[in-house]
N, C-alpha and C positions, 0 to 999 in steps of 0.2 A: 365450577361457577356457582352452583347452588350452595356449596359450603361457605362461600364468601357472604352470601345473603344471610344464611343462618348465623354465621359469626357476627355479622353486623347487627342482627336482631338481638343476639345475646348481649353484645356490648351496649346496645341501646338500653336494654333493661338494667344492666349493671350500672352504667354511668347515670342512668335516670334515677336510680335509688340513691346513688352516691351524691347526687345533686339535691334530691328531694328531702333527704333527712336533715341537712343543715337549714334548708329553707323552712321546713316544717317546725323543727324544735328550736330554731334560733330566731325565727321571725314571724311566721304565720300563726302558729298556735303553740307557744311555749308551754311546757308542762307546769302544772301548779304544785305538784307534790314534791318534786325534786328539782334541783338546779338544772337549767338547760345544758350546761357543760357536761354534767354527769350523763344525762340522757344521750347526748351526742357521742360521748366516749363509748358508752356501752353499745350503742347501735351502730356507730360509724366506724370504729376501729377494726372490727372483723372484716369490713369490706376491703381493707388495704392488704390483707394477707394474700389473696390471689391476683393482685393487680399486675404484677410483672408477667406471670404466666399467661394471663388473659391477653395482655397486650402482644405477647409473642405467639398467640394462637396455639398454645399447647393443649392438646386434647385431654391429657391427664389432669391438668389444672382446671380445665373447664369442667371436667367430670366431678371433681370434689367440690368445686365452687357451687355446684348446683344444690348441694346440701344447704349452703347459706341462703340460696334463693328460696328454699322451702321455709326457712326460718323467717325471712322477711315477708313471705306470703302469709304465714300464720300471724305475724305481727300486724300486718295490714288488715286482715280479717277481724282480728280482735279489736283493733282501734276503730274500724268502720262500724262494728257492732255496738261498741260500748260508748263511743263519743259522737253524739249526733252533730256537734259543731264542727268537728274535723272529719266527718264521714267521707267527704270527697278526697281528703288526703290519704285516708286509709285505702280507699278504692283505687287511687292512683298508684299506691304502693303495691297493691294486689296485681294491677295490670302490668306494672313494670317487672315485678318478680315473675309473672307468667311469661312475659317476653324473654326474660333471661333464661328461664327454665326450658321453655319449648325451643328457643333458638339454640341453647346449649346442647340439648338432646339431639336435635337434628344435625347440628354441626359435628358432633362426635360420630354419629352414624355415617355422615358423608365423608368425614376424615378417615374412618376405618375402611370404607369402600375403596378409597384411592390409595391406601397404604398397601405395599406389596406383602403378599403372604409370606410367613416365615418358612425357611427351608426345612423340609422334613428330614429327620435323622433316620439313617438306615441302620438297622440292627445287623450285627455280624453273622 
């Protein structure tokens, strides 16, 4: 039962970032240095790589997708630190990436506890 809660927390963070980035770079605070489409492609496309595995609650996919959450955490910290106008967007990205990271770690731990132990091989 707890694993479902942790899974929901991880998906909340993941889909929150997936929704936040187009709103941020497409509407709320478009970048001035490069076109918004380029920023959305660079930041948004990596999020689609783990989508199928996350929707099927695969622990392996959840594990490697957490590396992406750390990248988005770093991006949020840098944006919150450097851009005072969009500080709240950076902090929102930090909060969502932490939900994804903590929920994913706890989901993997809970999923490993419910998984049966592998059979031990006997030596002849």
